[in-house]
C-alpha positions as CSV (number, residue, x, y, z in Angstrom):
1,M,11.4,2.8,-5.5
2,Q,11.5,-0.9,-5.9
3,I,8.7,-3.4,-5.5
4,T,9.1,-7.1,-5.0
5,E,6.1,-9.4,-5.3
6,E,5.4,-12.6,-3.2
7,R,2.3,-14.8,-3.7
8,T,0.8,-17.5,-1.4
9,D,-2.7,-18.9,-2.0
10,H,-5.0,-15.9,-1.8
11,T,-2.5,-13.4,-0.5
12,V,-0.1,-11.1,-2.5
13,T,2.6,-9.2,-0.6
14,L,4.3,-6.3,-2.3
15,I,7.6,-5.4,-0.6
16,V,8.2,-1.8,-1.3
17,S,11.4,0.1,-0.6
18,G,12.8,3.5,-1.4
19,R,10.8,6.7,-1.8
20,I,7.2,6.9,-2.8
21,D,6.7,10.4,-4.3
22,V,5.1,12.1,-7.3
23,N,7.5,10.4,-9.6
24,S,7.1,6.9,-8.3
25,S,3.5,6.9,-7.1
26,A,2.2,5.9,-10.7
27,T,4.4,2.7,-10.5
28,L,3.0,1.9,-7.0
29,E,-0.6,2.5,-8.3
30,A,-0.1,0.2,-11.3
31,E,1.2,-2.6,-9.1
32,V,-1.5,-2.2,-6.4
33,M,-4.4,-1.9,-8.9
34,K,-3.4,-5.1,-10.5
35,W,-4.7,-6.8,-7.4
36,V,-7.5,-4.5,-6.2
37,P,-10.1,-5.8,-6.6
38,S,-9.2,-9.3,-7.7
39,P,-11.4,-12.4,-7.6
40,V,-8.4,-14.6,-6.7
41,V,-6.5,-12.3,-4.2
42,W,-8.4,-11.7,-1.0
43,R,-5.5,-10.1,0.9
44,L,-3.1,-7.5,-0.4
45,V,-0.2,-6.8,2.0
46,L,2.0,-3.8,1.4
47,D,5.3,-4.3,3.3
48,F,6.6,-0.7,3.9
49,A,9.6,-1.7,6.1
50,G,11.9,-0.3,3.4
51,V,10.0,2.8,2.6
52,E,11.9,5.8,3.8
53,Y,9.6,8.5,2.5
54,I,6.0,8.8,1.3
55,S,4.4,11.9,-0.1
56,S,0.7,12.8,-0.4
57,A,0.8,11.2,-3.9
58,G,1.6,7.9,-2.3
59,V,-1.0,8.3,0.3
60,R,-3.6,9.0,-2.4
61,V,-2.7,5.7,-4.1
62,L,-3.3,3.9,-0.8
63,L,-6.6,5.6,-0.1
64,A,-7.8,5.0,-3.6
65,A,-6.9,1.3,-3.3
66,Q,-8.7,1.1,0.0
67,K,-11.8,2.6,-1.5
68,K,-11.7,0.3,-4.5
69,K,-11.2,-3.0,-2.7
70,K,-14.1,-5.3,-2.2
71,E,-15.7,-5.4,1.3
72,D,-14.7,-9.0,2.1
73,H,-11.1,-8.4,1.0
74,E,-8.2,-6.9,3.0
75,L,-5.6,-4.3,2.2
76,I,-2.9,-4.2,4.9
77,I,0.0,-1.8,5.3
78,R,2.7,-3.7,7.2
79,N,5.8,-2.5,9.0
80,P,5.6,1.2,8.0
81,S,8.6,3.3,9.0
82,Q,8.2,5.9,11.7
83,F,8.1,8.6,9.0
84,C,5.3,6.8,7.1
85,R,3.3,6.4,10.3
86,Q,3.6,10.1,11.0
87,V,2.4,11.0,7.4
88,F,-0.5,8.7,7.8
89,E,-1.4,10.2,11.1
90,V,-1.0,13.8,10.0
91,T,-3.1,13.3,6.9
92,G,-5.7,11.3,8.7
93,A,-5.1,8.4,6.4
94,D,-4.5,6.1,9.4
95,I,-8.3,6.2,10.1
96,F,-9.1,4.6,6.8
97,L,-6.0,2.3,6.3
98,N,-5.4,-1.0,8.0
99,I,-1.9,-0.4,9.4
100,A,-0.2,-3.3,11.1
């Protein structure tokens, strides 16, 4: 898994590619939790266009970040692959995540 970071004003976009599994989920968690919650970043966007696989360990990271974020902040999952969308739907995570 690779993560590239882009920043603009109060938004951070993490462009994620590869596989998010039990071996890489800790890396994703460390990157996401740097910004959730943050007094200077109001919107965290996770671009999943390059994510080919996500396991339940990756879904757990996303749900934990969603729970930890401040009410007036946003966590957005952008461009998830069809596989990721199916995992979010099957696990019920799509109910809690902001998927664009």
